[in-house]
Backbone bond lengths (Angstrom), bond angles and torsions (degrees), N, CA, C in turn:
res aa  C-N    CA-C-N  psi(-1)  N-CA   C-N-CA  omega(-1)  CA-C   N-CA-C  phi
1 M - - - 1.456 - - 1.534 110.54 -
2 M 1.350 115.95 -45.75 1.456 120.97 179.30 1.512 110.71 -63.87
3 E 1.363 116.43 -38.18 1.469 120.69 179.53 1.520 109.73 -59.18
4 N 1.330 117.21 -43.67 1.465 121.14 -178.67 1.536 111.14 -64.49
5 K 1.343 116.21 -40.80 1.455 119.45 178.89 1.522 111.19 -64.61
6 M 1.341 116.04 -37.87 1.457 119.65 178.49 1.524 110.73 -62.12
7 E 1.339 115.77 -42.02 1.460 120.66 -178.06 1.529 111.27 -65.10
8 E 1.319 117.82 -31.02 1.460 121.38 -174.99 1.522 113.32 -79.12
9 R 1.324 118.11 -13.01 1.457 120.44 -178.38 1.526 110.80 -71.18
10 N 1.325 115.14 159.37 1.457 121.29 179.87 1.523 108.70 -88.36
11 W 1.333 117.00 88.52 1.456 121.96 -175.71 1.528 111.33 -83.54
12 K 1.318 115.59 144.15 1.457 120.70 177.55 1.532 110.16 -78.05
13 Y 1.357 116.55 -37.30 1.462 121.78 178.61 1.523 108.97 -136.74
14 K 1.331 116.33 144.49 1.459 122.86 173.53 1.522 108.44 -129.31
15 I 1.345 115.84 122.76 1.460 121.23 -177.16 1.519 109.23 -123.00
16 T 1.314 116.03 130.13 1.469 122.30 174.20 1.531 108.64 -128.68
17 S 1.313 116.92 172.56 1.459 121.13 -176.77 1.521 111.97 -75.08
18 S 1.338 113.86 154.97 1.462 120.80 173.00 1.523 109.21 -84.63
19 W 1.328 116.62 142.26 1.456 121.15 -179.37 1.526 112.17 -97.13
20 T 1.313 118.42 6.55 1.468 120.92 -176.96 1.525 111.81 -61.03
21 A 1.338 116.16 -48.10 1.466 120.03 -178.91 1.525 111.22 -64.88
22 V 1.325 116.91 -38.05 1.468 120.82 179.39 1.528 110.39 -62.66
23 I 1.321 116.83 -43.64 1.464 120.93 179.61 1.517 110.74 -63.61
24 A 1.353 116.79 -40.93 1.467 120.61 179.63 1.526 111.12 -62.26
25 V 1.334 116.81 -44.22 1.471 120.22 179.31 1.524 110.31 -67.14
26 A 1.334 117.42 -36.80 1.462 120.66 179.19 1.531 110.99 -63.70
27 I 1.332 116.80 -40.85 1.470 120.20 178.01 1.520 110.38 -64.80
28 T 1.336 116.57 -43.49 1.468 120.53 177.99 1.525 110.95 -60.16
29 T 1.330 116.38 -41.99 1.462 120.66 179.22 1.521 111.10 -63.73
30 A 1.332 116.85 -42.38 1.464 120.74 -179.64 1.520 111.30 -64.33
31 V 1.340 117.67 -43.27 1.466 121.21 179.93 1.517 110.36 -65.27
32 S 1.329 116.04 -45.71 1.462 119.86 179.29 1.524 111.09 -63.34
33 G 1.337 116.92 -39.64 1.463 120.15 178.01 1.521 112.19 -64.68
34 G 1.354 116.15 -36.57 1.460 119.70 177.89 1.520 111.95 -64.07
35 F 1.315 117.06 -44.16 1.469 120.35 178.07 1.527 110.96 -66.04
36 T 1.329 116.42 -36.84 1.472 119.36 177.94 1.532 110.60 -61.62
37 F 1.328 116.12 -45.24 1.463 120.25 179.33 1.519 111.26 -63.86
38 W 1.331 116.99 -39.72 1.479 120.40 179.03 1.529 110.73 -63.67
39 L 1.348 117.21 -42.71 1.468 120.26 177.92 1.527 110.99 -64.41
40 Y 1.329 116.21 -36.69 1.465 120.25 179.67 1.525 110.84 -65.29
41 T 1.338 116.65 -45.80 1.471 119.87 -179.90 1.519 111.66 -67.73
42 A 1.365 116.40 -24.54 1.462 120.42 178.30 1.521 111.44 -87.50
43 H 1.341 116.71 4.92 1.472 122.64 -179.75 1.535 111.69 57.36
44 D 1.325 115.02 36.14 1.463 120.81 177.24 1.528 107.86 -97.07
45 G 1.337 116.46 121.51 1.461 120.45 -176.20 1.513 114.66 -63.60
46 A 1.330 116.94 -12.69 1.460 119.36 -179.84 1.530 112.10 -66.12
47 F 1.352 116.99 -11.93 1.466 119.00 -179.96 1.529 111.62 -63.58
48 V 1.338 117.21 -22.40 1.465 120.16 179.97 1.518 110.29 -65.17
49 G 1.337 115.98 -50.09 1.458 119.93 -179.87 1.511 112.38 -64.80
50 L 1.345 115.79 -47.29 1.458 119.17 -179.76 1.529 111.03 -65.69
51 G 1.328 116.04 -32.17 1.461 119.35 176.73 1.523 111.76 -64.30
52 G 1.341 116.37 -35.81 1.460 119.74 176.87 1.520 112.12 -63.45
53 L 1.339 115.62 -42.55 1.460 119.91 177.41 1.536 111.32 -65.82
54 T 1.347 115.14 -38.25 1.460 119.04 178.42 1.526 110.73 -62.86
55 A 1.329 116.09 -41.38 1.463 119.98 177.61 1.524 110.84 -62.35
56 F 1.330 116.68 -39.18 1.460 120.73 178.06 1.528 110.48 -63.15
57 F 1.349 116.41 -45.95 1.465 119.95 178.00 1.527 111.27 -60.89
58 A 1.332 116.05 -38.55 1.460 120.16 -179.98 1.523 111.38 -64.21
59 I 1.328 116.31 -40.93 1.468 120.12 178.61 1.522 110.33 -64.49
60 I 1.341 116.57 -43.82 1.458 120.62 177.88 1.523 110.58 -61.30
61 C 1.329 116.47 -39.77 1.464 121.16 179.84 1.530 110.72 -62.89
62 V 1.327 116.23 -45.28 1.469 120.34 -179.82 1.530 110.69 -64.23
63 L 1.340 116.59 -44.09 1.459 119.97 -179.67 1.528 111.11 -65.60
64 S 1.338 116.47 -38.60 1.464 120.14 178.99 1.525 110.70 -65.52
65 A 1.340 115.97 -42.85 1.467 119.50 178.51 1.528 110.66 -64.54
66 Y 1.323 115.82 -39.62 1.471 120.66 178.15 1.525 110.60 -60.55
67 G 1.365 115.70 -45.20 1.454 119.56 179.37 1.519 112.45 -65.47
68 A 1.350 116.16 -39.89 1.471 119.84 -179.41 1.525 111.20 -65.60
69 M 1.319 117.06 -38.70 1.462 120.37 179.50 1.526 111.91 -72.13
70 S 1.329 116.70 -27.99 1.461 120.42 -173.60 1.518 112.99 -86.85
71 F 1.336 117.20 -34.69 1.468 119.67 -172.53 1.530 111.23 -66.86
72 K 1.335 114.89 135.82 1.458 119.95 177.80 1.528 108.91 -156.87
73 L 1.316 115.41 135.42 1.452 121.60 176.44 1.524 107.90 -134.83
74 L 1.326 116.40 115.28 1.460 122.93 -178.96 1.522 108.35 -117.54
75 V 1.327 116.84 128.01 1.463 121.37 -170.13 1.523 110.86 -121.69
76 D 1.344 116.91 133.33 1.460 121.49 170.31 1.526 108.71 -134.33
77 Q 1.311 118.12 -171.67 1.455 121.03 -172.79 1.526 113.50 -76.45
78 N 1.313 118.00 -16.06 1.465 121.25 -177.89 1.523 114.01 -101.95
79 G 1.334 116.68 -20.26 1.451 120.01 -177.58 1.510 110.61 176.62
80 F 1.333 115.90 -162.59 1.461 119.60 -179.11 1.530 109.52 -148.96
81 Y 1.320 114.71 149.80 1.460 122.41 176.56 1.521 107.56 -101.47
82 F 1.345 116.71 126.54 1.464 121.89 -175.42 1.522 109.72 -126.68
83 R 1.348 116.23 128.86 1.465 120.89 -179.90 1.521 109.58 -142.61
84 T 1.335 116.75 132.40 1.463 121.68 176.96 1.524 112.46 -113.63
85 K 1.323 116.98 -16.54 1.458 120.94 175.61 1.521 108.40 -157.20
86 P 1.341 118.28 157.89 1.471 120.07 -178.43 1.527 111.72 -55.77
87 G 1.309 115.35 129.30 1.459 119.79 175.57 1.515 115.13 99.35
88 N 1.357 118.60 -15.64 1.461 117.98 -178.16 1.529 112.39 -107.86
89 G 1.327 117.40 12.14 1.456 120.76 178.40 1.513 111.59 -64.88
90 R 1.330 115.85 139.47 1.464 120.42 -179.00 1.522 109.53 -149.08
91 Y 1.313 114.78 143.56 1.457 120.31 175.39 1.526 108.83 -94.26
92 Y 1.334 116.53 123.23 1.461 122.72 179.35 1.533 109.23 -107.13
93 R 1.312 116.87 126.33 1.455 119.76 170.51 1.528 108.16 -80.81
94 Y 1.307 116.17 147.41 1.459 119.56 -175.48 1.525 112.27 -59.54
95 R 1.325 117.26 -31.05 1.460 119.29 179.96 1.531 112.06 -71.32
96 E 1.345 117.77 -13.11 1.465 121.21 177.05 1.526 112.20 -84.58
97 I 1.336 117.53 -6.77 1.459 121.44 -175.39 1.526 109.59 -98.53
98 R 1.309 115.79 123.13 1.471 120.47 178.35 1.524 110.22 -68.80
99 S 1.330 116.84 -45.85 1.460 120.95 179.81 1.519 109.76 -159.52
100 M 1.331 115.05 155.59 1.461 122.22 178.22 1.523 107.23 -145.60
101 W 1.334 116.62 135.35 1.451 119.30 -176.31 1.534 110.42 -156.52
102 L 1.335 114.81 162.03 1.457 122.14 175.76 1.520 109.06 -98.63
103 A 1.328 116.46 142.79 1.461 121.97 177.06 1.521 108.80 -137.99
104 T 1.326 115.66 139.20 1.461 121.09 -178.40 1.511 110.24 -114.79
105 D 1.321 116.15 134.74 1.461 122.73 -179.84 1.524 107.92 -124.12
106 K 1.343 116.60 115.01 1.458 120.23 179.23 1.519 109.06 -79.89
107 E 1.328 116.85 103.39 1.451 121.64 -178.58 1.526 111.30 -75.66
108 T 1.340 116.76 -43.21 1.462 122.03 176.28 1.522 107.47 -139.33
109 D 1.355 116.16 174.60 1.457 119.27 178.98 1.523 111.37 -73.49
110 L 1.338 117.77 -8.69 1.451 121.45 178.90 1.526 112.57 -110.53
111 Q 1.314 116.91 -9.10 1.460 119.87 -174.53 1.520 110.41 -144.48
112 Q 1.306 116.64 137.82 1.448 121.12 172.20 1.521 109.13 -138.63
113 A 1.325 114.98 148.86 1.460 120.86 -176.24 1.521 109.25 -111.74
114 T 1.329 116.12 139.15 1.458 122.27 176.95 1.524 108.78 -113.35
115 Y 1.324 116.04 131.14 1.461 121.82 -178.78 1.526 109.82 -120.91
116 C 1.316 114.65 148.48 1.460 120.86 169.28 1.528 107.43 -101.95
117 N 1.316 116.22 121.15 1.461 122.22 178.14 1.523 109.50 -107.78
118 F 1.308 116.53 141.76 1.462 119.46 172.19 1.517 109.97 -143.48
119 E 1.331 114.26 146.81 1.461 121.98 -177.29 1.520 109.14 -125.40
120 T 1.322 116.19 129.72 1.459 120.95 179.03 1.528 110.40 -84.64
121 M 1.315 116.46 172.11 1.460 121.28 -177.97 1.528 113.19 -61.85
122 D 1.336 116.81 -27.58 1.460 119.48 -179.95 1.526 112.64 -87.17
123 G 1.337 117.52 7.72 1.452 121.24 175.39 1.515 115.23 90.03
124 K 1.320 118.33 -0.59 1.459 120.56 179.27 1.511 109.86 -74.68
125 R 1.327 116.61 132.68 1.452 121.32 -176.30 1.523 110.52 -117.18
126 S 1.318 115.97 139.06 1.462 122.38 177.60 1.518 108.58 -136.47
127 R 1.322 115.96 162.00 1.457 120.15 177.23 1.514 109.57 -154.37
128 F 1.322 115.42 162.06 1.455 120.52 174.94 1.522 108.71 -150.46
129 L 1.320 115.09 152.97 1.455 121.39 -179.28 1.522 109.49 -71.69
130 V 1.325 116.37 136.48 1.460 122.14 -178.75 1.524 109.55 -113.25
131 L 1.326 116.22 123.20 1.454 121.78 175.31 1.530 109.18 -96.88
132 D 1.316 116.58 162.90 1.471 120.61 -175.60 1.535 113.21 -53.47
133 P 1.338 119.43 -43.54 1.473 118.54 -179.64 1.525 113.96 -65.04
134 Q 1.338 116.64 -14.06 1.462 120.50 -176.93 1.526 113.52 -97.50
135 L 1.332 117.70 -2.72 1.458 120.87 -173.92 1.531 112.08 -63.48
136 D 1.331 117.34 -37.53 1.464 119.84 -179.89 1.529 110.93 -60.91
137 A 1.324 116.45 -42.84 1.464 120.23 179.99 1.519 111.34 -64.98
138 V 1.331 116.41 -42.48 1.463 120.04 -179.08 1.519 110.84 -68.17
139 D 1.328 117.37 -41.70 1.465 120.23 177.01 1.531 110.51 -59.67
140 Y 1.324 115.91 -39.05 1.465 120.26 178.67 1.535 110.29 -63.65
141 M 1.333 117.59 -42.73 1.463 120.93 179.61 1.523 111.00 -62.58
142 I 1.328 116.38 -44.24 1.470 119.92 -179.78 1.524 110.38 -62.92
143 E 1.313 116.86 -42.23 1.463 120.63 178.11 1.528 111.61 -61.71
144 R 1.334 116.63 -39.69 1.462 120.22 -179.31 1.534 110.83 -68.51
145 V 1.336 117.05 -40.01 1.467 120.09 177.68 1.524 110.04 -59.64
146 E 1.324 115.77 -44.85 1.465 119.67 -179.82 1.530 111.33 -70.23
147 A 1.335 117.28 -35.49 1.461 120.94 -176.52 1.527 112.62 -67.06
148 V 1.330 117.12 -37.11 1.466 119.21 -178.71 1.523 112.01 -84.60
149 G 1.351 115.96 0.41 1.462 119.53 177.74 1.502 112.99 68.55
150 A 1.354 116.98 28.88 1.467 119.64 -174.69 1.511 113.56 -89.52
151 S 1.328 116.63 -8.16 1.464 117.25 -176.11 1.520 112.11 -67.57
152 H 1.353 117.62 -31.81 1.471 121.41 176.88 1.516 111.81 46.20
153 E 1.311 115.61 55.12 1.466 119.64 -178.07 1.528 110.25 -60.25
154 E 1.304 115.54 124.96 1.456 120.60 178.16 1.525 109.55 -87.12
155 D 1.314 115.20 169.91 1.450 119.95 172.91 1.521 107.36 -71.70
156 D 1.351 116.47 105.21 1.458 120.24 -175.06 1.523 112.72 -62.39
157 S 1.322 117.71 -18.86 1.460 119.28 -179.85 1.523 111.71 -71.28
158 D 1.326 117.92 -17.04 1.466 121.49 -179.62 1.528 112.91 -110.92
159 R 1.303 116.42 -18.52 1.458 119.56 -174.08 1.534 111.82 -71.46
160 E 1.326 116.11 145.11 1.464 121.18 177.71 1.524 109.75 -98.85
161 F 1.331 116.35 136.41 1.452 122.49 178.49 1.526 109.15 -122.45
162 V 1.312 116.27 144.26 1.464 121.44 176.30 1.521 108.68 -128.17
163 I 1.335 116.32 124.39 1.455 121.97 177.36 1.526 107.50 -111.90
164 P 1.329 118.46 109.92 1.468 120.89 -178.15 1.519 111.26 -88.87
165 G 1.326 115.80 172.03 1.455 120.50 174.11 1.515 110.57 -79.37
166 K 1.326 115.53 173.45 1.455 120.52 178.20 1.518 108.52 -85.57
167 R 1.317 115.77 97.20 1.460 120.13 -173.13 1.522 113.61 -81.45
168 K 1.321 116.69 -13.06 1.460 119.35 -179.95 1.524 109.94 -85.55
169 V 1.337 115.32 83.62 1.462 120.43 -177.24 1.522 110.92 -106.31
170 G 1.326 117.06 18.26 1.466 120.27 -178.81 1.515 112.33 -60.87
171 G 1.349 116.47 -38.15 1.459 119.80 179.20 1.515 111.91 -61.85
172 L 1.336 116.93 -37.86 1.454 120.16 178.19 1.520 111.28 -68.06
173 V 1.326 116.89 -36.15 1.469 120.20 177.58 1.527 110.12 -62.14
174 I 1.342 116.13 -46.09 1.472 120.02 179.30 1.520 110.47 -61.58
175 F 1.339 116.44 -45.48 1.458 120.17 -179.96 1.525 111.11 -61.08
176 T 1.328 117.01 -40.86 1.466 120.87 -179.95 1.522 111.49 -62.49
177 V 1.329 116.14 -45.91 1.463 120.64 -179.00 1.526 111.09 -62.87
178 L 1.338 116.37 -42.49 1.463 119.30 -177.56 1.522 112.74 -75.59
179 L 1.311 117.42 -23.66 1.462 119.57 179.52 1.519 112.62 -83.36
180 L 1.318 117.90 -16.95 1.463 120.71 -178.99 1.532 112.83 -57.66
181 P 1.357 120.02 -41.17 1.474 118.10 176.74 1.519 113.45 -59.52
182 V 1.327 117.50 -35.84 1.463 120.87 178.17 1.523 110.46 -64.59
183 L 1.328 116.27 -46.39 1.459 120.12 179.09 1.525 111.04 -64.67
184 Y 1.330 116.21 -35.84 1.463 119.48 178.62 1.529 111.26 -64.23
185 L 1.333 115.97 -42.07 1.464 119.16 178.95 1.516 111.24 -63.61
186 I 1.338 116.74 -41.32 1.465 120.03 177.87 1.521 110.54 -61.66
187 F 1.342 115.65 -40.45 1.460 120.43 -177.56 1.528 112.13 -74.34
188 R 1.322 116.69 -37.12 1.466 121.37 -170.64 1.530 112.58 -86.89
189 W 1.326 117.12 -35.58 1.456 119.44 -169.61 1.524 113.92 -105.23
190 T 1.283 117.39 21.84 1.465 119.25 175.29 1.516 109.30 -119.95
191 S 1.321 114.29 154.95 1.466 119.79 -178.86 1.523 111.46 -101.72
192 M 1.325 116.57 13.15 1.462 119.67 179.34 1.532 110.01 -67.98
193 P 1.332 116.86 158.22 1.472 119.69 175.48 1.522 110.72 -58.10
194 L 1.328 115.49 154.62 1.457 121.23 -176.06 1.518 111.97 -56.14
195 I 1.329 116.89 -41.50 1.447 119.86 -177.37 1.520 111.54 -61.82
196 L 1.337 118.00 -35.90 1.464 121.42 178.40 1.522 111.41 -73.66
197 R 1.316 116.45 -34.50 1.462 119.58 178.64 1.535 111.59 -69.93
198 M 1.338 116.70 -21.99 1.456 120.13 179.22 1.524 112.68 -78.98
199 I 1.330 116.35 -18.00 1.474 119.91 -176.23 1.525 112.29 -57.07
200 P 1.364 120.41 -47.81 1.471 118.81 179.21 1.529 113.07 -59.45
201 F 1.340 117.12 -37.01 1.460 120.19 179.26 1.529 110.57 -65.09
202 I 1.334 115.72 -44.92 1.462 119.62 -179.10 1.527 110.01 -66.09
203 A 1.343 116.47 -42.56 1.463 120.72 -179.13 1.526 111.28 -62.38
204 F 1.320 117.04 -30.88 1.459 121.14 178.87 1.528 111.20 -85.65
205 L 1.325 117.23 -37.74 1.460 121.03 -174.16 1.529 112.74 -68.39
206 V 1.324 117.32 -42.89 1.466 120.57 -175.11 1.532 112.23 -60.33
207 P 1.352 119.79 -54.79 1.471 117.99 178.92 1.518 113.46 -64.66
208 T 1.353 117.12 -30.47 1.462 119.73 178.28 1.525 111.08 -64.15
209 V 1.325 116.84 -45.15 1.467 121.11 177.86 1.524 110.56 -62.45
210 Q 1.344 117.01 -39.22 1.458 120.57 179.56 1.529 111.37 -63.13
211 V 1.332 116.57 -42.40 1.465 120.45 -179.99 1.525 110.23 -65.31
212 F 1.340 116.86 -44.77 1.460 119.86 178.62 1.527 110.59 -61.59
213 S 1.329 116.72 -42.69 1.459 120.76 -178.67 1.523 110.86 -62.37
214 R 1.330 116.11 -44.06 1.465 119.37 179.34 1.524 111.18 -65.55
215 G 1.310 116.83 -40.34 1.451 119.49 -178.33 1.512 113.43 -68.32
216 L 1.313 116.68 -36.95 1.459 120.39 -174.02 1.521 114.13 -91.58
217 F 1.343 117.85 -30.07 1.460 119.89 -170.54 1.522 114.91 -117.46
218 F 1.319 117.94 -15.47 1.462 119.35 -177.03 1.530 110.71 -65.33
219 K 1.340 115.78 138.08 1.459 121.13 175.34 1.526 108.64 -158.90
220 L 1.329 115.36 133.31 1.459 121.25 175.66 1.519 107.18 -130.22
221 K 1.319 116.23 114.23 1.468 122.10 -177.73 1.525 108.58 -114.50
222 I 1.328 116.57 113.27 1.455 122.67 -175.70 1.527 108.72 -99.11
223 Q 1.323 116.91 115.80 1.451 121.79 -176.33 1.524 110.89 -116.95
224 K 1.324 116.55 -175.78 1.457 121.02 -173.40 1.525 112.45 -66.04
225 D 1.327 118.01 -44.02 1.472 121.72 -173.61 1.520 113.62 -106.64
226 G 1.329 117.95 -7.24 1.457 120.29 -178.61 1.511 110.51 -175.83
227 F 1.332 116.33 -171.91 1.451 120.01 -179.41 1.530 110.29 -142.85
228 Y 1.333 113.75 147.24 1.464 121.07 176.14 1.522 108.15 -101.76
229 C 1.322 116.96 130.09 1.465 121.67 -177.17 1.524 109.79 -129.50
230 R 1.347 115.37 130.14 1.464 120.89 176.43 1.519 107.82 -141.31
231 T 1.330 116.80 121.17 1.461 121.46 179.61 1.520 112.95 -110.70
232 N 1.328 117.45 -13.09 1.460 122.41 175.12 1.530 107.61 -151.02
233 P 1.343 118.47 175.40 1.478 119.11 -174.16 1.514 115.09 -62.09
234 F 1.347 118.79 -14.26 1.457 119.73 -168.70 1.530 114.78 -118.63
235 D 1.318 119.81 -5.97 1.469 118.99 -173.36 1.528 113.74 -110.83
236 G 1.326 118.39 16.21 1.458 120.59 179.44 1.522 111.82 -61.51
237 R 1.332 116.43 131.13 1.470 119.78 -177.59 1.523 109.66 -158.46
238 Y 1.333 115.77 147.89 1.461 122.02 176.17 1.528 108.62 -97.93
239 Y 1.335 116.60 131.51 1.463 122.30 179.37 1.535 109.03 -118.90
240 R 1.299 117.35 129.86 1.452 121.01 170.50 1.528 108.12 -78.15
241 Y 1.321 116.05 144.68 1.462 119.21 -177.36 1.516 111.97 -58.47
242 G 1.338 116.32 -35.30 1.455 119.32 -179.84 1.516 113.82 -69.90
243 D 1.348 117.04 -14.02 1.467 120.42 179.80 1.524 113.03 -87.98
244 I 1.322 117.53 -1.32 1.460 121.08 -179.54 1.524 109.13 -94.55
245 L 1.312 116.54 120.06 1.459 121.53 -177.72 1.517 112.44 -78.96
246 D 1.319 116.33 -34.70 1.462 119.56 -176.60 1.518 108.85 -158.97
247 C 1.324 116.72 147.41 1.462 120.02 177.08 1.521 109.45 -157.67
248 C 1.329 115.87 155.56 1.462 121.55 176.92 1.523 108.85 -164.83
249 L 1.320 115.88 158.99 1.454 121.92 174.26 1.523 108.14 -96.90
250 V 1.319 116.06 135.47 1.465 121.56 -172.25 1.522 110.33 -123.56
251 E 1.324 115.23 134.76 1.465 121.99 168.91 1.518 106.92 -104.12
252 A 1.327 117.74 111.57 1.459 121.54 -172.19 1.524 111.41 -118.08
253 E 1.316 115.74 148.01 1.454 120.72 174.45 1.518 109.33 -73.25
254 R 1.314 116.19 120.99 1.463 121.25 -178.49 1.518 111.93 -84.27
255 G 1.321 117.29 -25.77 1.453 121.79 -179.78 1.517 109.75 159.16
256 T 1.311 115.16 171.54 1.457 121.14 -179.40 1.524 109.81 -124.58
257 R 1.322 115.46 133.87 1.459 120.61 178.00 1.525 108.36 -146.29
258 R 1.326 115.05 128.87 1.462 121.16 179.41 1.528 111.08 54.23
259 H 1.332 114.58 46.05 1.465 122.15 175.48 1.527 112.87 65.21
260 E 1.332 117.80 17.00 1.457 121.76 175.59 1.522 109.24 -117.57
261 T 1.308 116.04 136.26 1.452 121.56 178.74 1.532 109.61 -96.87
262 Y 1.327 116.14 126.81 1.460 121.57 -179.30 1.532 109.20 -99.36
263 Y 1.334 115.47 146.96 1.455 120.29 -173.60 1.522 112.07 -120.22
264 A 1.321 114.28 152.50 1.461 122.08 174.27 1.528 107.71 -131.58
265 Y 1.334 116.16 154.86 1.458 121.21 -177.85 1.528 108.96 -124.25
266 Y 1.321 115.81 132.29 1.455 119.28 179.01 1.526 110.49 -151.00
267 M 1.337 114.67 158.51 1.453 121.16 172.46 1.517 108.18 -98.88
268 K 1.311 117.05 130.34 1.468 122.03 176.69 1.521 108.38 -110.00
269 F 1.334 116.57 126.85 1.463 119.14 178.10 1.522 110.57 -140.73
270 T 1.338 114.87 154.00 1.466 122.53 -179.77 1.519 108.68 -118.34
271 D 1.350 116.48 128.88 1.460 120.17 -178.25 1.525 111.28 -92.71
272 R 1.336 116.38 -176.69 1.461 121.74 -176.84 1.522 112.79 -62.45
273 A 1.320 116.68 -25.69 1.467 120.74 179.45 1.528 111.62 -85.29
274 N 1.336 116.93 10.04 1.465 122.98 -179.42 1.523 112.74 62.29
275 R 1.307 116.64 28.58 1.468 121.32 174.05 1.526 108.43 -96.48
276 T 1.323 115.16 132.12 1.460 120.59 -179.26 1.521 109.67 -97.15
277 H 1.322 116.54 134.31 1.459 122.63 -178.48 1.529 108.99 -123.09
278 R 1.331 115.69 150.34 1.458 122.14 176.15 1.525 109.19 -125.58
279 V 1.315 116.25 128.79 1.462 121.82 -177.84 1.520 108.85 -121.78
280 L 1.326 117.31 108.42 1.453 121.41 177.83 1.526 110.56 -69.78
281 Y 1.337 116.34 147.55 1.460 119.68 176.31 1.515 109.91 -150.39
282 D 1.322 115.34 160.53 1.458 122.49 177.82 1.524 107.86 -88.95
283 K 1.334 116.36 104.94 1.456 120.46 -174.80 1.525 112.12 -61.61
284 S 1.324 116.62 -39.37 1.462 119.45 -176.25 1.525 112.78 -66.42
285 L 1.333 116.92 -19.33 1.464 120.13 -177.31 1.518 113.12 -110.09
286 Y 1.335 117.45 -32.98 1.463 119.88 -171.97 1.526 113.76 -125.16
287 E 1.316 117.41 24.55 1.462 119.58 -179.49 1.527 111.50 -61.10
288 R 1.315 117.57 -43.12 1.465 120.90 -177.92 1.527 111.33 -63.59
289 E 1.335 117.38 -42.44 1.461 120.66 179.61 1.533 111.58 -64.12
290 M 1.342 116.54 -40.33 1.456 119.17 -179.22 1.524 110.90 -69.94
291 N 1.321 116.96 -36.96 1.468 119.36 175.36 1.523 111.01 -62.76
292 E 1.333 116.34 -39.40 1.455 120.09 178.58 1.525 110.98 -67.14
293 L 1.335 117.94 -37.83 1.464 121.35 177.76 1.527 110.52 -61.37
294 V 1.327 116.69 -46.93 1.466 120.22 178.80 1.524 110.35 -63.14
295 A 1.345 117.08 -39.54 1.461 120.52 179.71 1.532 111.31 -63.63
296 R 1.335 117.44 -38.73 1.464 119.89 179.10 1.522 110.77 -66.62
297 I 1.319 117.20 -38.68 1.466 120.68 177.72 1.525 109.97 -64.52
298 E 1.331 116.74 -42.34 1.465 120.55 179.70 1.528 110.80 -65.40
299 R 1.336 117.45 -39.51 1.466 120.02 178.60 1.520 111.06 -64.63
300 A 1.341 116.14 -38.52 1.476 119.65 178.69 1.522 110.58 -64.18
301 K 1.319 117.85 -37.71 1.467 121.31 178.68 1.521 110.35 -66.85
302 E 1.339 116.60 -39.74 1.464 120.10 179.83 1.523 111.29 -67.30
303 D 1.345 116.92 -35.60 1.454 120.19 -179.99 1.529 111.96 -67.98
304 E 1.331 117.08 -28.64 1.458 121.39 -179.52 1.524 111.83 -78.34
305 E 1.321 117.06 -22.41 1.465 120.51 -176.89 1.539 111.79 -78.51
């Protein structure tokens, strides 16, 4: 009933998801499924591994289509209606928004993504991908938030920020389960020495464990006099700002694939024991918090001088 009423309003802007990515994944799934069927009819056992990948692509396709059908952003002069899945749509008045801003994350040297982030008064944060045709609507929303004085900017030097890990690792679990048949075929149907057959398992296991560890255990809590940092189950520690000798935010090349350079973002800091630490972060979501963390460390150094 509420959905129908929302649709009937006179909206200034209406934004829905792009179906380009969904179509691309659907084509990939169809091609992979065709090869799987051909291998099956040819009685080639490799269809098991390729079938696992096809199932993974199919799941991604369904989830992408679900997200594209669900996402909706409707904007008027008093507020906006935001929905990412059926049942969670809500109308936000601009005065309910603490702050709203655009953030850009350079994923590769050929592609960068722009997100609109907004935070409500209760600290809940949401974001959505912004495409070029949507910039006018987002700029209008940001202007309205600022115009009604709803941002209520606090003194950032006293405010506490918490950056959690990425706890939604369900996609990685699905990918791991579906990739196991491929790894099994590599291990079972080759005559290479055992140590060489273990290489694919090790190459897959190490990054998988790292992703799970970051998602489940990572935590960065930025407080008035210091910050608590934990990147794995065993290295959690509280640092006073005055105990940090040096720090900076780094944009680093993560690797190159198909002539594209991929980037990662992290904070590098050195403590009193001259140990250097690196803390990865999502620039598109937490750039402001990381800038504030570095600023607090710099202020503490200036106060000591």
